[in-house]
C-alpha positions in Angstrom: 121.7 93.8 112.6 124.2 96.6 112.2 121.6 99.3 112.5 123.9 102.3 112.2 125.5 100.8 109.1 122.1 100.3 107.4 120.8 103.7 108.5 124.0 105.3 106.9 123.1 103.5 103.6 119.7 105.1 103.7 121.1 108.5 104.6 123.4 108.3 101.6 120.5 107.6 99.2 120.8 103.8 99.2 118.1 101.2 98.7 117.7 98.4 101.3 115.7 95.3 101.7 114.1 94.9 105.1 111.6 92.8 107.0 108.2 93.8 108.3 105.7 91.6 110.1 103.9 91.0 106.8 106.3 90.7 103.9 109.8 92.1 103.1 110.1 95.6 101.6 112.6 97.6 99.6 112.9 101.1 100.8 114.8 104.4 100.9 114.7 107.8 102.6 111.2 109.2 101.7 112.8 112.6 101.0 115.5 111.4 98.6 113.7 111.6 95.3 116.4 110.0 93.2 116.4 107.0 95.5 112.6 106.9 95.3 112.7 106.9 91.5 115.3 104.1 91.6 112.9 101.9 93.5 110.3 102.2 90.8 112.9 101.2 88.2 114.3 98.3 90.2 110.8 96.8 90.8 109.6 97.6 87.3 106.7 99.3 89.1 104.2 101.4 87.2 104.3 105.1 88.0 100.6 104.9 89.0 101.3 102.7 92.1 102.5 104.8 95.0 105.1 103.9 97.6 104.0 103.6 101.3 105.6 105.5 104.2 107.0 103.0 106.8 107.2 104.8 110.1 108.7 104.0 113.5 106.5 106.3 115.6 103.3 108.3 115.7 105.4 111.5 115.3 106.7 110.1 112.0 103.1 109.6 110.8 102.4 113.2 111.5 105.5 114.2 109.7 104.0 113.1 106.3 100.2 112.8 106.8 97.2 114.5 108.2 95.9 112.3 111.1 92.9 114.5 111.9 90.7 112.1 110.0 87.6 110.2 111.2 88.4 106.7 112.5 92.2 107.2 112.4 92.6 107.4 116.2 90.5 104.3 116.8 92.4 102.3 114.2 95.7 103.6 115.6 94.9 102.6 119.2 93.6 99.1 118.2 95.9 98.0 115.4 99.1 99.9 115.3 101.9 99.0 115.2 100.6 96.1 113.2 99.8 94.7 109.7 97.4 97.5 108.7 98.1 100.2 106.0 96.1 103.3 106.4 95.5 105.8 103.5 95.6 109.4 104.8 95.8 112.8 103.2 99.4 113.6 102.6 101.2 116.7 103.7 102.9 119.0 101.1 106.4 117.9 102.4 105.9 114.6 100.6 106.8 114.9 96.9 104.3 113.7 94.4 107.0 111.3 93.0 106.4 109.2 96.1 102.6 109.2 95.8 102.4 109.1 92.0 100.6 112.5 92.0 98.0 111.5 94.5 97.2 113.8 97.5 97.0 110.7 99.7 99.7 108.5 101.3 99.7 105.0 102.7 101.0 104.7 106.2 102.6 101.5 107.6 103.7 101.3 111.2 105.0 97.7 111.3 105.0 95.5 114.3 108.6 94.6 113.5 111.6 95.6 115.5 114.0 95.9 112.6 111.7 98.1 110.5 110.9 100.4 113.4 114.5 100.8 114.4 115.5 101.6 110.8 112.8 104.4 110.5 113.7 105.8 114.0 117.4 105.7 113.1 116.8 107.5 109.8 114.7 110.1 111.7 112.0 110.1 109.1 109.8 107.6 107.2 111.1 105.0 104.8 109.4 105.1 101.4 108.9 101.4 100.5 107.1 98.8 98.6 107.1 95.0 98.7 110.4 93.4 97.8 109.4 91.6 94.7 109.2 92.3 91.0 105.8 93.6 90.0 103.4 90.7 89.4 105.5 88.2 91.3 104.7 86.6 94.8 105.7 88.7 97.8 109.0 88.1 99.6 108.4 86.4 103.0 112.0 85.4 103.6 115.2 87.3 103.0 116.3 84.7 100.5 113.3 85.7 98.4 114.6 89.3 98.3 118.0 88.2 97.3 116.4 86.1 94.5 114.4 89.0 93.1 117.2 91.5 93.5 120.5 89.5 93.4 122.9 92.4 93.0 121.0 95.7 92.8 120.2 96.6 96.5 122.7 98.3 98.7 121.9 96.0 101.7 119.4 93.3 102.7 118.5 92.9 106.3 118.4 89.1 106.8 115.8 88.2 109.4 114.3 84.9 108.2 110.6 84.4 107.7 108.2 87.2 108.4 105.6 86.8 111.1 102.4 86.7 108.9 103.9 85.7 105.5 101.1 87.7 103.9 100.4 91.3 103.0 98.9 94.0 105.2 95.3 94.9 105.1 94.8 98.3 103.5 92.0 100.8 104.5 91.4 104.1 102.9 90.2 106.8 105.3 90.1 109.6 102.7 86.7 108.4 101.4 83.4 108.1 103.3 82.6 105.5 104.3 86.2 104.1 104.6 87.1 101.5 102.0 89.1 98.3 102.2 91.5 98.3 99.3 93.1 94.9 100.1 92.3 92.1 102.5 95.4 91.0 104.3 96.7 89.9 107.7 94.0 91.7 109.7 90.5 90.3 108.9 88.0 92.9 107.7 85.5 91.7 110.4 87.9 92.8 113.1 88.1 96.3 111.7 84.4 96.5 111.2 83.9 95.5 114.9 86.2 98.2 116.2 84.9 100.9 113.9 81.3 99.7 114.2 80.9 100.3 110.5 80.1 97.9 107.7 83.0 98.1 105.1 
């Protein structure tokens, strides 16, 4: 992958398709609001479904979210990077356009070399969502992304099949007790065992 070329596209406000270990995503610079709005339009996504922050380091999580939350450290040490999305309180630096007005943000730290390198190259998180049209199956191969978005993305990173070929598990740490919002690549039982909490 020509990393610098793709990072430059993101820096210029472009939208790129990229792999994670779960499914492919389409993403942009989290602080470029016109690009963020374009993702909603391209995906035909409701403005009530926020984008997630895809990060390449712990520091990038702290850039956009409050990590001083019960259970976060345990989940981070046991599952990240990996196919777990964690809902945390967002920091004011993240515009409500990204989070659809919510005071929370979904954090994804993928166990995927390309995704991590893109975020690190950009120097801040990538605001992203799964690379499919709303209501359609997720993209698990770059050909799926090209099928859904044949001519409207600025670049698609072509990396073949994703590792898990299924979505991430989502856990919300902004409620007590924590709540599983989606069962995905990490079994809920594994999370319960680590947290010693019934979810």
